[in-house]
C-alpha beads as a LAMMPS data file, in Angstrom:
LAMMPS data file: protein, C-alpha beads

489 atoms
488 bonds

1 atom types
1 bond types

-500.0 500.0 xlo xhi
-500.0 500.0 ylo yhi
-500.0 500.0 zlo zhi

Masses

1 110.0

Atoms # bond

1 1 1 0.100 -0.020 0.072
2 1 1 1.053 3.467 -0.577
3 1 1 0.874 6.557 1.756
4 1 1 2.309 9.913 1.761
5 1 1 5.215 11.254 3.770
6 1 1 3.554 13.911 5.603
7 1 1 0.324 14.926 6.654
8 1 1 -1.188 18.432 6.281
9 1 1 -2.840 20.277 9.285
10 1 1 -5.412 23.079 9.005
11 1 1 -6.107 25.488 11.754
12 1 1 -9.226 27.888 11.753
13 1 1 -8.586 31.332 12.409
14 1 1 -10.602 32.753 15.475
15 1 1 -13.704 34.850 14.669
16 1 1 -13.415 38.500 15.004
17 1 1 -14.963 40.199 17.839
18 1 1 -18.360 41.600 17.332
19 1 1 -18.565 45.512 16.510
20 1 1 -20.148 47.759 19.197
21 1 1 -22.800 49.848 17.509
22 1 1 -22.932 53.723 18.230
23 1 1 -25.624 55.192 20.652
24 1 1 -28.996 55.843 18.915
25 1 1 -30.249 59.661 18.887
26 1 1 -33.451 59.316 21.064
27 1 1 -35.920 61.737 19.672
28 1 1 -38.638 61.355 22.236
29 1 1 -39.372 59.940 25.650
30 1 1 -42.041 58.170 23.857
31 1 1 -39.713 56.520 21.446
32 1 1 -37.608 55.401 24.181
33 1 1 -40.640 53.853 25.983
34 1 1 -41.589 51.827 23.086
35 1 1 -37.911 50.465 22.756
36 1 1 -37.944 49.623 26.312
37 1 1 -41.137 47.759 25.913
38 1 1 -39.838 45.610 22.988
39 1 1 -36.609 44.888 24.932
40 1 1 -38.707 43.461 27.635
41 1 1 -40.789 41.337 25.339
42 1 1 -37.617 40.082 23.744
43 1 1 -36.070 39.016 27.216
44 1 1 -39.341 37.078 27.916
45 1 1 -39.208 35.564 24.808
46 1 1 -35.638 34.321 25.333
47 1 1 -36.634 32.863 28.704
48 1 1 -39.491 31.032 27.206
49 1 1 -37.211 29.792 24.357
50 1 1 -34.732 28.638 26.667
51 1 1 -37.202 26.592 28.800
52 1 1 -38.304 24.855 25.834
53 1 1 -37.123 21.375 24.624
54 1 1 -34.711 21.360 21.850
55 1 1 -35.699 21.069 18.443
56 1 1 -35.859 17.344 17.464
57 1 1 -32.904 16.231 15.227
58 1 1 -30.690 19.174 16.393
59 1 1 -27.756 18.485 18.445
60 1 1 -24.348 19.515 19.257
61 1 1 -21.810 18.275 16.956
62 1 1 -18.900 16.528 18.650
63 1 1 -15.812 14.775 17.187
64 1 1 -16.446 11.389 15.710
65 1 1 -20.311 12.053 14.957
66 1 1 -19.644 11.373 11.099
67 1 1 -18.690 8.060 12.123
68 1 1 -21.725 5.551 11.023
69 1 1 -23.591 4.210 14.237
70 1 1 -24.377 0.494 14.682
71 1 1 -27.498 -0.975 13.892
72 1 1 -29.998 -0.882 10.922
73 1 1 -31.936 1.904 8.963
74 1 1 -31.790 3.595 6.041
75 1 1 -29.422 6.396 7.201
76 1 1 -26.898 3.615 8.080
77 1 1 -27.193 1.760 4.898
78 1 1 -24.160 0.079 3.523
79 1 1 -23.247 1.953 0.577
80 1 1 -22.139 -1.166 -1.407
81 1 1 -25.723 -2.317 -1.511
82 1 1 -26.358 0.827 -3.697
83 1 1 -23.517 -0.240 -6.249
84 1 1 -24.027 -0.230 -9.972
85 1 1 -22.514 -2.389 -12.509
86 1 1 -21.571 -1.017 -15.972
87 1 1 -19.921 -2.765 -18.833
88 1 1 -17.834 -1.338 -21.768
89 1 1 -16.105 -2.468 -25.230
90 1 1 -13.241 -4.023 -23.796
91 1 1 -12.516 -7.800 -24.027
92 1 1 -9.792 -10.018 -22.176
93 1 1 -6.367 -10.208 -23.666
94 1 1 -5.025 -13.308 -25.126
95 1 1 -1.657 -13.106 -23.040
96 1 1 -0.197 -15.439 -20.672
97 1 1 0.959 -14.495 -17.045
98 1 1 -0.718 -13.187 -13.993
99 1 1 0.142 -11.017 -11.034
100 1 1 -2.960 -11.665 -8.927
101 1 1 -2.439 -9.257 -6.130
102 1 1 -0.393 -7.209 -3.952
103 1 1 3.273 -8.135 -4.684
104 1 1 2.402 -10.889 -7.075
105 1 1 1.537 -14.704 -7.130
106 1 1 3.639 -15.372 -3.930
107 1 1 3.327 -12.245 -2.380
108 1 1 7.049 -11.556 -2.373
109 1 1 7.393 -9.160 -5.329
110 1 1 9.141 -11.518 -7.545
111 1 1 8.044 -12.210 -11.149
112 1 1 8.662 -15.256 -13.180
113 1 1 8.607 -13.517 -16.667
114 1 1 11.309 -13.267 -19.002
115 1 1 12.321 -9.682 -19.658
116 1 1 14.327 -7.641 -21.958
117 1 1 17.753 -6.467 -20.575
118 1 1 17.661 -3.224 -22.771
119 1 1 15.109 -1.003 -24.098
120 1 1 16.911 1.612 -26.341
121 1 1 16.870 5.391 -26.122
122 1 1 13.003 5.526 -26.364
123 1 1 12.468 3.302 -23.489
124 1 1 10.037 0.372 -23.195
125 1 1 7.220 0.491 -25.798
126 1 1 3.890 2.218 -24.328
127 1 1 0.996 -0.208 -25.228
128 1 1 -1.882 1.833 -23.784
129 1 1 -2.585 4.468 -20.960
130 1 1 -5.852 5.205 -18.869
131 1 1 -6.774 7.980 -16.773
132 1 1 -7.521 7.356 -13.190
133 1 1 -8.765 9.177 -10.256
134 1 1 -6.185 10.466 -7.749
135 1 1 -4.385 7.898 -5.830
136 1 1 -1.923 5.232 -5.458
137 1 1 -3.773 1.833 -6.124
138 1 1 -1.637 -0.610 -8.096
139 1 1 -3.149 -3.343 -10.600
140 1 1 -3.609 -6.999 -10.261
141 1 1 -3.784 -9.081 -13.589
142 1 1 -5.509 -12.444 -14.319
143 1 1 -6.665 -14.055 -17.486
144 1 1 -5.932 -11.160 -19.707
145 1 1 -7.782 -8.653 -17.346
146 1 1 -6.434 -5.857 -15.148
147 1 1 -8.186 -4.934 -12.286
148 1 1 -7.472 -1.637 -10.254
149 1 1 -9.568 -0.068 -7.354
150 1 1 -10.277 3.557 -8.397
151 1 1 -12.278 6.450 -7.228
152 1 1 -14.643 8.385 -9.447
153 1 1 -14.224 11.924 -8.193
154 1 1 -16.836 13.372 -10.228
155 1 1 -19.584 11.028 -9.222
156 1 1 -18.133 10.828 -5.744
157 1 1 -17.966 6.792 -5.772
158 1 1 -15.353 3.916 -5.144
159 1 1 -14.984 1.950 -8.538
160 1 1 -13.315 -1.402 -8.817
161 1 1 -12.466 -1.312 -12.725
162 1 1 -11.811 -4.148 -14.958
163 1 1 -9.644 -3.452 -17.917
164 1 1 -8.381 -5.421 -21.163
165 1 1 -4.504 -5.998 -20.558
166 1 1 -4.302 -5.758 -24.306
167 1 1 -5.607 -2.108 -24.827
168 1 1 -6.722 -0.892 -21.794
169 1 1 -10.252 -0.528 -22.774
170 1 1 -12.737 -1.013 -19.858
171 1 1 -14.533 -4.334 -19.760
172 1 1 -16.860 -3.367 -16.614
173 1 1 -16.667 -1.270 -13.603
174 1 1 -18.768 -1.863 -10.267
175 1 1 -19.179 1.428 -8.267
176 1 1 -20.869 2.515 -4.989
177 1 1 -21.461 6.014 -3.615
178 1 1 -18.960 7.302 -1.061
179 1 1 -17.734 10.750 -0.205
180 1 1 -13.792 10.847 0.212
181 1 1 -12.005 14.081 0.419
182 1 1 -8.513 14.564 -1.310
183 1 1 -6.000 13.756 1.181
184 1 1 -3.004 12.924 -0.410
185 1 1 -4.562 10.727 -3.102
186 1 1 -7.694 8.625 -2.538
187 1 1 -7.399 4.824 -3.583
188 1 1 -4.404 3.287 -2.591
189 1 1 -4.925 -0.710 -2.275
190 1 1 -4.368 -3.622 -4.661
191 1 1 -7.340 -6.003 -5.436
192 1 1 -6.796 -9.636 -4.913
193 1 1 -8.129 -11.915 -8.037
194 1 1 -8.758 -15.815 -7.954
195 1 1 -10.302 -17.843 -10.722
196 1 1 -13.592 -16.776 -9.886
197 1 1 -13.625 -13.759 -7.531
198 1 1 -11.988 -10.591 -7.087
199 1 1 -11.765 -8.722 -3.722
200 1 1 -11.117 -4.946 -3.323
201 1 1 -10.626 -2.942 -0.165
202 1 1 -11.927 0.569 -0.355
203 1 1 -10.444 3.849 1.145
204 1 1 -13.048 3.946 3.880
205 1 1 -12.856 0.192 4.663
206 1 1 -15.513 -1.380 2.566
207 1 1 -14.555 -4.702 1.229
208 1 1 -16.203 -5.942 -1.820
209 1 1 -16.222 -9.484 -3.690
210 1 1 -17.015 -9.543 -7.130
211 1 1 -17.464 -12.013 -9.935
212 1 1 -14.018 -11.695 -11.536
213 1 1 -15.468 -12.444 -15.049
214 1 1 -18.657 -10.061 -14.881
215 1 1 -18.316 -7.720 -12.361
216 1 1 -21.540 -8.942 -10.552
217 1 1 -21.421 -8.186 -6.533
218 1 1 -21.006 -11.337 -4.632
219 1 1 -20.774 -9.547 -1.182
220 1 1 -19.790 -6.588 0.805
221 1 1 -18.661 -5.567 4.086
222 1 1 -18.477 -2.159 5.839
223 1 1 -15.765 -2.779 8.434
224 1 1 -16.503 0.255 10.358
225 1 1 -20.037 -0.762 10.896
226 1 1 -19.591 -4.406 11.448
227 1 1 -16.335 -4.527 13.235
228 1 1 -15.994 -0.926 14.831
229 1 1 -12.899 -0.238 12.661
230 1 1 -11.488 2.928 12.376
231 1 1 -10.376 4.447 8.976
232 1 1 -6.590 4.905 9.084
233 1 1 -4.926 8.317 8.493
234 1 1 -4.974 8.939 4.843
235 1 1 -7.425 6.023 4.326
236 1 1 -7.131 2.484 4.086
237 1 1 -3.877 0.980 2.289
238 1 1 -4.196 -2.580 3.220
239 1 1 -4.456 -5.254 0.529
240 1 1 -6.847 -8.008 1.118
241 1 1 -5.087 -11.636 1.503
242 1 1 -6.877 -14.381 -0.179
243 1 1 -5.965 -17.615 1.231
244 1 1 -7.880 -20.648 -0.268
245 1 1 -11.427 -20.256 0.231
246 1 1 -11.015 -17.342 2.912
247 1 1 -10.299 -13.516 2.945
248 1 1 -8.141 -12.556 5.771
249 1 1 -8.718 -8.722 6.876
250 1 1 -6.924 -6.878 9.401
251 1 1 -9.878 -5.132 11.085
252 1 1 -8.947 -3.494 14.416
253 1 1 -11.923 -2.272 16.575
254 1 1 -13.823 -5.244 17.967
255 1 1 -11.446 -7.822 16.347
256 1 1 -7.718 -7.957 15.485
257 1 1 -8.005 -9.950 12.552
258 1 1 -10.983 -11.691 10.735
259 1 1 -11.397 -14.385 8.299
260 1 1 -14.498 -14.582 6.019
261 1 1 -15.630 -16.961 3.553
262 1 1 -14.424 -15.980 0.017
263 1 1 -17.885 -17.412 -1.552
264 1 1 -20.327 -15.862 0.808
265 1 1 -18.755 -13.169 2.954
266 1 1 -19.854 -15.002 5.957
267 1 1 -17.544 -14.352 9.191
268 1 1 -15.617 -17.504 10.006
269 1 1 -13.720 -16.200 12.956
270 1 1 -12.480 -13.043 14.781
271 1 1 -9.347 -12.586 16.729
272 1 1 -10.128 -10.681 20.165
273 1 1 -8.543 -7.462 20.330
274 1 1 -8.118 -6.718 24.124
275 1 1 -5.393 -4.192 23.616
276 1 1 -7.608 -2.178 21.169
277 1 1 -4.931 -2.036 18.370
278 1 1 -6.101 -0.023 15.339
279 1 1 -6.001 -0.875 11.733
280 1 1 -2.647 0.127 10.106
281 1 1 -1.806 0.521 6.293
282 1 1 0.223 -2.819 6.208
283 1 1 -1.218 -5.836 5.004
284 1 1 -1.699 -9.446 6.438
285 1 1 0.721 -12.147 5.212
286 1 1 0.864 -15.841 5.844
287 1 1 3.507 -17.721 7.584
288 1 1 4.286 -21.428 8.080
289 1 1 6.298 -22.274 11.236
290 1 1 6.737 -25.377 13.419
291 1 1 3.721 -27.107 11.845
292 1 1 1.511 -24.112 12.401
293 1 1 -0.090 -22.033 9.526
294 1 1 -0.617 -18.382 10.774
295 1 1 -1.365 -14.867 9.709
296 1 1 1.179 -12.173 10.956
297 1 1 -0.020 -8.578 11.198
298 1 1 1.373 -5.213 12.038
299 1 1 -1.382 -3.567 14.169
300 1 1 -0.880 0.088 15.598
301 1 1 0.293 -1.484 19.038
302 1 1 2.803 -3.925 17.591
303 1 1 3.120 -7.426 15.672
304 1 1 0.904 -10.346 16.182
305 1 1 0.881 -14.003 14.920
306 1 1 -2.841 -15.542 14.536
307 1 1 -3.892 -19.298 13.906
308 1 1 -5.189 -19.749 10.473
309 1 1 -7.593 -22.525 11.554
310 1 1 -9.474 -20.646 14.312
311 1 1 -8.058 -16.970 14.484
312 1 1 -6.721 -17.365 18.195
313 1 1 -3.849 -15.289 19.353
314 1 1 -0.441 -17.251 19.130
315 1 1 2.015 -14.834 19.744
316 1 1 2.400 -10.849 20.001
317 1 1 5.152 -8.184 20.412
318 1 1 5.327 -4.677 21.066
319 1 1 8.920 -4.610 19.833
320 1 1 7.936 -2.961 16.491
321 1 1 5.503 0.144 16.513
322 1 1 5.740 3.243 14.292
323 1 1 3.987 6.270 15.775
324 1 1 3.039 8.020 12.585
325 1 1 2.200 5.249 10.032
326 1 1 2.791 1.592 9.681
327 1 1 2.839 0.826 6.044
328 1 1 5.307 -1.986 4.660
329 1 1 4.029 -5.484 5.426
330 1 1 6.084 -8.236 7.372
331 1 1 8.607 -10.194 5.177
332 1 1 9.157 -13.859 6.182
333 1 1 12.579 -14.791 5.513
334 1 1 12.625 -18.317 6.550
335 1 1 13.408 -20.214 9.634
336 1 1 10.587 -18.658 11.742
337 1 1 12.307 -15.155 10.952
338 1 1 10.376 -12.019 10.078
339 1 1 11.745 -8.882 8.517
340 1 1 10.225 -5.583 9.482
341 1 1 10.985 -2.125 7.910
342 1 1 9.292 1.218 8.270
343 1 1 9.901 5.066 7.989
344 1 1 9.722 7.945 10.141
345 1 1 13.112 6.764 11.524
346 1 1 11.948 3.586 12.298
347 1 1 14.717 1.608 10.735
348 1 1 14.144 -2.143 10.560
349 1 1 14.203 -5.157 12.776
350 1 1 14.448 -8.895 12.356
351 1 1 12.467 -11.192 14.846
352 1 1 12.733 -14.759 15.441
353 1 1 9.883 -17.076 16.522
354 1 1 10.368 -20.069 18.612
355 1 1 8.149 -22.727 19.639
356 1 1 7.901 -24.956 22.752
357 1 1 4.999 -26.821 24.647
358 1 1 2.544 -25.625 22.143
359 1 1 3.573 -22.091 22.662
360 1 1 5.213 -19.495 20.627
361 1 1 7.456 -16.562 21.599
362 1 1 9.148 -14.033 19.734
363 1 1 12.409 -12.256 20.181
364 1 1 14.656 -9.607 18.248
365 1 1 17.546 -10.590 16.399
366 1 1 18.968 -7.305 15.267
367 1 1 17.630 -3.726 14.746
368 1 1 19.221 -1.242 12.399
369 1 1 18.835 2.565 12.340
370 1 1 16.883 4.307 9.417
371 1 1 20.362 5.500 7.944
372 1 1 21.566 1.709 7.441
373 1 1 18.123 0.336 6.225
374 1 1 14.338 1.131 6.321
375 1 1 11.482 1.336 4.040
376 1 1 9.013 4.521 4.298
377 1 1 6.483 3.011 1.980
378 1 1 7.678 -0.144 -0.133
379 1 1 7.989 -3.489 1.238
380 1 1 11.275 -4.803 0.815
381 1 1 11.872 -7.922 -1.683
382 1 1 13.639 -11.211 -0.185
383 1 1 15.443 -12.660 -3.137
384 1 1 18.090 -15.468 -3.095
385 1 1 18.650 -14.976 0.853
386 1 1 19.015 -11.369 0.608
387 1 1 16.894 -8.228 1.073
388 1 1 16.437 -5.301 -1.403
389 1 1 14.597 -2.144 -0.679
390 1 1 14.853 1.674 -1.000
391 1 1 15.928 3.113 2.238
392 1 1 14.347 6.410 3.379
393 1 1 17.138 8.283 1.953
394 1 1 15.877 7.157 -1.615
395 1 1 18.764 4.742 -2.471
396 1 1 18.327 1.261 -3.275
397 1 1 19.969 -1.074 -0.642
398 1 1 20.861 -4.704 -0.388
399 1 1 20.985 -6.202 3.161
400 1 1 21.913 -9.764 4.145
401 1 1 19.932 -11.703 6.641
402 1 1 22.544 -11.198 9.399
403 1 1 22.065 -7.401 9.250
404 1 1 24.844 -6.357 7.128
405 1 1 24.560 -3.948 4.352
406 1 1 26.024 -5.078 1.311
407 1 1 25.653 -1.960 -0.939
408 1 1 23.558 0.985 -1.799
409 1 1 22.742 2.300 -5.065
410 1 1 24.596 5.617 -4.400
411 1 1 23.612 9.075 -4.488
412 1 1 23.366 9.358 -8.394
413 1 1 20.456 6.687 -8.052
414 1 1 17.793 7.687 -5.619
415 1 1 14.302 6.674 -6.007
416 1 1 12.342 8.738 -3.460
417 1 1 9.352 6.688 -2.528
418 1 1 8.691 4.658 -5.573
419 1 1 7.955 1.301 -5.976
420 1 1 9.980 -2.053 -7.350
421 1 1 9.648 -5.617 -8.340
422 1 1 12.166 -8.312 -9.105
423 1 1 12.116 -10.430 -12.556
424 1 1 14.745 -12.897 -13.414
425 1 1 17.569 -11.298 -11.290
426 1 1 16.848 -7.823 -12.773
427 1 1 14.803 -5.185 -10.669
428 1 1 12.377 -2.700 -11.990
429 1 1 12.590 0.555 -9.937
430 1 1 10.473 3.536 -10.437
431 1 1 11.175 6.959 -8.916
432 1 1 8.852 9.722 -7.882
433 1 1 8.515 11.679 -11.106
434 1 1 7.987 8.560 -13.539
435 1 1 11.645 7.655 -14.559
436 1 1 11.921 3.610 -14.579
437 1 1 14.963 2.075 -13.997
438 1 1 16.108 -1.565 -14.963
439 1 1 19.111 -2.760 -12.865
440 1 1 21.030 -5.874 -12.489
441 1 1 21.368 -6.784 -8.691
442 1 1 22.996 -9.171 -6.519
443 1 1 24.821 -9.316 -3.223
444 1 1 27.889 -8.265 -5.211
445 1 1 26.666 -5.045 -6.278
446 1 1 24.174 -2.698 -8.379
447 1 1 24.540 -1.930 -12.148
448 1 1 22.041 0.291 -14.134
449 1 1 21.038 -1.406 -17.448
450 1 1 18.511 1.122 -18.796
451 1 1 16.607 4.115 -17.621
452 1 1 13.619 5.865 -19.295
453 1 1 10.672 8.609 -18.244
454 1 1 7.714 6.519 -18.506
455 1 1 5.356 8.545 -16.814
456 1 1 4.649 12.447 -17.023
457 1 1 2.956 12.982 -13.564
458 1 1 4.136 12.847 -10.279
459 1 1 3.834 10.697 -7.107
460 1 1 4.577 7.753 -9.078
461 1 1 4.346 5.336 -5.848
462 1 1 1.653 2.763 -6.797
463 1 1 3.117 -0.951 -6.813
464 1 1 4.060 -2.092 -9.824
465 1 1 2.579 -5.261 -11.692
466 1 1 4.254 -7.749 -14.307
467 1 1 2.412 -10.201 -16.362
468 1 1 2.518 -11.365 -19.806
469 1 1 5.599 -9.196 -20.499
470 1 1 3.309 -6.126 -19.770
471 1 1 4.679 -3.556 -16.740
472 1 1 1.917 -1.580 -15.285
473 1 1 2.694 1.597 -13.609
474 1 1 1.024 4.731 -12.529
475 1 1 1.434 8.243 -11.334
476 1 1 -1.196 10.356 -9.295
477 1 1 -3.881 10.115 -12.056
478 1 1 -2.770 7.750 -14.866
479 1 1 -2.046 4.048 -15.537
480 1 1 0.428 3.012 -18.170
481 1 1 1.171 -0.343 -19.850
482 1 1 4.748 -1.080 -21.087
483 1 1 5.934 -4.068 -23.156
484 1 1 9.251 -4.909 -21.144
485 1 1 9.448 -8.472 -22.867
486 1 1 10.759 -7.449 -26.371
487 1 1 13.865 -9.116 -27.021
488 1 1 13.953 -10.904 -24.051
489 1 1 16.912 -13.224 -23.883

Bonds

1 1 1 2
2 1 2 3
3 1 3 4
4 1 4 5
5 1 5 6
6 1 6 7
7 1 7 8
8 1 8 9
9 1 9 10
10 1 10 11
11 1 11 12
12 1 12 13
13 1 13 14
14 1 14 15
15 1 15 16
16 1 16 17
17 1 17 18
18 1 18 19
19 1 19 20
20 1 20 21
21 1 21 22
22 1 22 23
23 1 23 24
24 1 24 25
25 1 25 26
26 1 26 27
27 1 27 28
28 1 28 29
29 1 29 30
30 1 30 31
31 1 31 32
32 1 32 33
33 1 33 34
34 1 34 35
35 1 35 36
36 1 36 37
37 1 37 38
38 1 38 39
39 1 39 40
40 1 40 41
41 1 41 42
42 1 42 43
43 1 43 44
44 1 44 45
45 1 45 46
46 1 46 47
47 1 47 48
48 1 48 49
49 1 49 50
50 1 50 51
51 1 51 52
52 1 52 53
53 1 53 54
54 1 54 55
55 1 55 56
56 1 56 57
57 1 57 58
58 1 58 59
59 1 59 60
60 1 60 61
61 1 61 62
62 1 62 63
63 1 63 64
64 1 64 65
65 1 65 66
66 1 66 67
67 1 67 68
68 1 68 69
69 1 69 70
70 1 70 71
71 1 71 72
72 1 72 73
73 1 73 74
74 1 74 75
75 1 75 76
76 1 76 77
77 1 77 78
78 1 78 79
79 1 79 80
80 1 80 81
81 1 81 82
82 1 82 83
83 1 83 84
84 1 84 85
85 1 85 86
86 1 86 87
87 1 87 88
88 1 88 89
89 1 89 90
90 1 90 91
91 1 91 92
92 1 92 93
93 1 93 94
94 1 94 95
95 1 95 96
96 1 96 97
97 1 97 98
98 1 98 99
99 1 99 100
100 1 100 101
101 1 101 102
102 1 102 103
103 1 103 104
104 1 104 105
105 1 105 106
106 1 106 107
107 1 107 108
108 1 108 109
109 1 109 110
110 1 110 111
111 1 111 112
112 1 112 113
113 1 113 114
114 1 114 115
115 1 115 116
116 1 116 117
117 1 117 118
118 1 118 119
119 1 119 120
120 1 120 121
121 1 121 122
122 1 122 123
123 1 123 124
124 1 124 125
125 1 125 126
126 1 126 127
127 1 127 128
128 1 128 129
129 1 129 130
130 1 130 131
131 1 131 132
132 1 132 133
133 1 133 134
134 1 134 135
135 1 135 136
136 1 136 137
137 1 137 138
138 1 138 139
139 1 139 140
140 1 140 141
141 1 141 142
142 1 142 143
143 1 143 144
144 1 144 145
145 1 145 146
146 1 146 147
147 1 147 148
148 1 148 149
149 1 149 150
150 1 150 151
151 1 151 152
152 1 152 153
153 1 153 154
154 1 154 155
155 1 155 156
156 1 156 157
157 1 157 158
158 1 158 159
159 1 159 160
160 1 160 161
161 1 161 162
162 1 162 163
163 1 163 164
164 1 164 165
165 1 165 166
166 1 166 167
167 1 167 168
168 1 168 169
169 1 169 170
170 1 170 171
171 1 171 172
172 1 172 173
173 1 173 174
174 1 174 175
175 1 175 176
176 1 176 177
177 1 177 178
178 1 178 179
179 1 179 180
180 1 180 181
181 1 181 182
182 1 182 183
183 1 183 184
184 1 184 185
185 1 185 186
186 1 186 187
187 1 187 188
188 1 188 189
189 1 189 190
190 1 190 191
191 1 191 192
192 1 192 193
193 1 193 194
194 1 194 195
195 1 195 196
196 1 196 197
197 1 197 198
198 1 198 199
199 1 199 200
200 1 200 201
201 1 201 202
202 1 202 203
203 1 203 204
204 1 204 205
205 1 205 206
206 1 206 207
207 1 207 208
208 1 208 209
209 1 209 210
210 1 210 211
211 1 211 212
212 1 212 213
213 1 213 214
214 1 214 215
215 1 215 216
216 1 216 217
217 1 217 218
218 1 218 219
219 1 219 220
220 1 220 221
221 1 221 222
222 1 222 223
223 1 223 224
224 1 224 225
225 1 225 226
226 1 226 227
227 1 227 228
228 1 228 229
229 1 229 230
230 1 230 231
231 1 231 232
232 1 232 233
233 1 233 234
234 1 234 235
235 1 235 236
236 1 236 237
237 1 237 238
238 1 238 239
239 1 239 240
240 1 240 241
241 1 241 242
242 1 242 243
243 1 243 244
244 1 244 245
245 1 245 246
246 1 246 247
247 1 247 248
248 1 248 249
249 1 249 250
250 1 250 251
251 1 251 252
252 1 252 253
253 1 253 254
254 1 254 255
255 1 255 256
256 1 256 257
257 1 257 258
258 1 258 259
259 1 259 260
260 1 260 261
261 1 261 262
262 1 262 263
263 1 263 264
264 1 264 265
265 1 265 266
266 1 266 267
267 1 267 268
268 1 268 269
269 1 269 270
270 1 270 271
271 1 271 272
272 1 272 273
273 1 273 274
274 1 274 275
275 1 275 276
276 1 276 277
277 1 277 278
278 1 278 279
279 1 279 280
280 1 280 281
281 1 281 282
282 1 282 283
283 1 283 284
284 1 284 285
285 1 285 286
286 1 286 287
287 1 287 288
288 1 288 289
289 1 289 290
290 1 290 291
291 1 291 292
292 1 292 293
293 1 293 294
294 1 294 295
295 1 295 296
296 1 296 297
297 1 297 298
298 1 298 299
299 1 299 300
300 1 300 301
301 1 301 302
302 1 302 303
303 1 303 304
304 1 304 305
305 1 305 306
306 1 306 307
307 1 307 308
308 1 308 309
309 1 309 310
310 1 310 311
311 1 311 312
312 1 312 313
313 1 313 314
314 1 314 315
315 1 315 316
316 1 316 317
317 1 317 318
318 1 318 319
319 1 319 320
320 1 320 321
321 1 321 322
322 1 322 323
323 1 323 324
324 1 324 325
325 1 325 326
326 1 326 327
327 1 327 328
328 1 328 329
329 1 329 330
330 1 330 331
331 1 331 332
332 1 332 333
333 1 333 334
334 1 334 335
335 1 335 336
336 1 336 337
337 1 337 338
338 1 338 339
339 1 339 340
340 1 340 341
341 1 341 342
342 1 342 343
343 1 343 344
344 1 344 345
345 1 345 346
346 1 346 347
347 1 347 348
348 1 348 349
349 1 349 350
350 1 350 351
351 1 351 352
352 1 352 353
353 1 353 354
354 1 354 355
355 1 355 356
356 1 356 357
357 1 357 358
358 1 358 359
359 1 359 360
360 1 360 361
361 1 361 362
362 1 362 363
363 1 363 364
364 1 364 365
365 1 365 366
366 1 366 367
367 1 367 368
368 1 368 369
369 1 369 370
370 1 370 371
371 1 371 372
372 1 372 373
373 1 373 374
374 1 374 375
375 1 375 376
376 1 376 377
377 1 377 378
378 1 378 379
379 1 379 380
380 1 380 381
381 1 381 382
382 1 382 383
383 1 383 384
384 1 384 385
385 1 385 386
386 1 386 387
387 1 387 388
388 1 388 389
389 1 389 390
390 1 390 391
391 1 391 392
392 1 392 393
393 1 393 394
394 1 394 395
395 1 395 396
396 1 396 397
397 1 397 398
398 1 398 399
399 1 399 400
400 1 400 401
401 1 401 402
402 1 402 403
403 1 403 404
404 1 404 405
405 1 405 406
406 1 406 407
407 1 407 408
408 1 408 409
409 1 409 410
410 1 410 411
411 1 411 412
412 1 412 413
413 1 413 414
414 1 414 415
415 1 415 416
416 1 416 417
417 1 417 418
418 1 418 419
419 1 419 420
420 1 420 421
421 1 421 422
422 1 422 423
423 1 423 424
424 1 424 425
425 1 425 426
426 1 426 427
427 1 427 428
428 1 428 429
429 1 429 430
430 1 430 431
431 1 431 432
432 1 432 433
433 1 433 434
434 1 434 435
435 1 435 436
436 1 436 437
437 1 437 438
438 1 438 439
439 1 439 440
440 1 440 441
441 1 441 442
442 1 442 443
443 1 443 444
444 1 444 445
445 1 445 446
446 1 446 447
447 1 447 448
448 1 448 449
449 1 449 450
450 1 450 451
451 1 451 452
452 1 452 453
453 1 453 454
454 1 454 455
455 1 455 456
456 1 456 457
457 1 457 458
458 1 458 459
459 1 459 460
460 1 460 461
461 1 461 462
462 1 462 463
463 1 463 464
464 1 464 465
465 1 465 466
466 1 466 467
467 1 467 468
468 1 468 469
469 1 469 470
470 1 470 471
471 1 471 472
472 1 472 473
473 1 473 474
474 1 474 475
475 1 475 476
476 1 476 477
477 1 477 478
478 1 478 479
479 1 479 480
480 1 480 481
481 1 481 482
482 1 482 483
483 1 483 484
484 1 484 485
485 1 485 486
486 1 486 487
487 1 487 488
488 1 488 489
């Protein structure tokens, strides 16, 4: 998920004091008596008005009153039920490959596509582009279709859109009314698509499941109403995890995590949340350790592991918290180790799980300051037992699993808050302003192979997607599809 690096604060100026009127030129005693009589009636009227009950439906506005209340009624109707499906002229592309969700098929940011090692002076060929509402939502790809969670600023509606991978024409879109103010972008999550369904996570914590081919609504959840969740600052950035026949959601509020049935939306289990950890922008990741499948989540108060079968809490630690925004997801690196990286001077932390007597414990292995390794927005990639990521200073860096920095890309190769992915030992790395770099990386070093400006906007922070030799990237308001397979060895 993608978040801005700073939050704007607005302060209302105090109202000016009321002006004092000048004395009136009274012309007669009678006029004065008349005025005094009217004033007396006014005082009596004020007293009588103050003794009456307040007008029904009016109340003093308090913080949080714009939050939906529990219960039913038309005023609290789930906006997803008002959703509409529209179809377009697009048709699915006859292209292979898939990038079915956040960080690809295995959730590791690594693609299996063969890609070209050079582009030539003009850069990779642009196959198509499409305008989007302001945001940082990345694409998912399956069966020749591109799925992107968008916001329709004109009609004030969330919109999950399905486009053709071949030419970008819209196949369908499902939208529902929801008012969202501009706050460093609007939509910023990546959908998850299976052979039958696509699941999207909206800015104000609405989760929808649609038929992947037709766009028909299957079910929808409002996490604020149903789990007492709180919309994170800068809106939701969590990407839904689909694990088999279940969707795993980090809800916060009444539950830390919840599992819902993929086909029906029925809640299967909820993890208790006695410490009242809030939802963050981080996504849930699966982990297998000591014969136990679990889900790992970074909540507002720390990191927790939850049993996949029934949602019981297996372990938790407060060793990793970020006061402003927790954004990158945990990275399992093998042997019960979890790597965590963040921005806002958080640096990075390696945790070690241990299991004994049917209980799990967790201990820190090493911690590095942000000057050595961290990650403000993008989750690092584990590739061949090394970690690759963009540090808070904008440099790409390689870190071994013992906490040693192998190299950095140098001051001439900085990428800001941009995304990256790995394909065949090569890295695609985007900078803030739309320049894409293709680099050869290994523990031995970093070498730039090609570089080109592929987007003309700014805030090019959305996670990349690669499928069928097509790379999908976006800036704040436009997505492009690039052919990066031409001449692949």
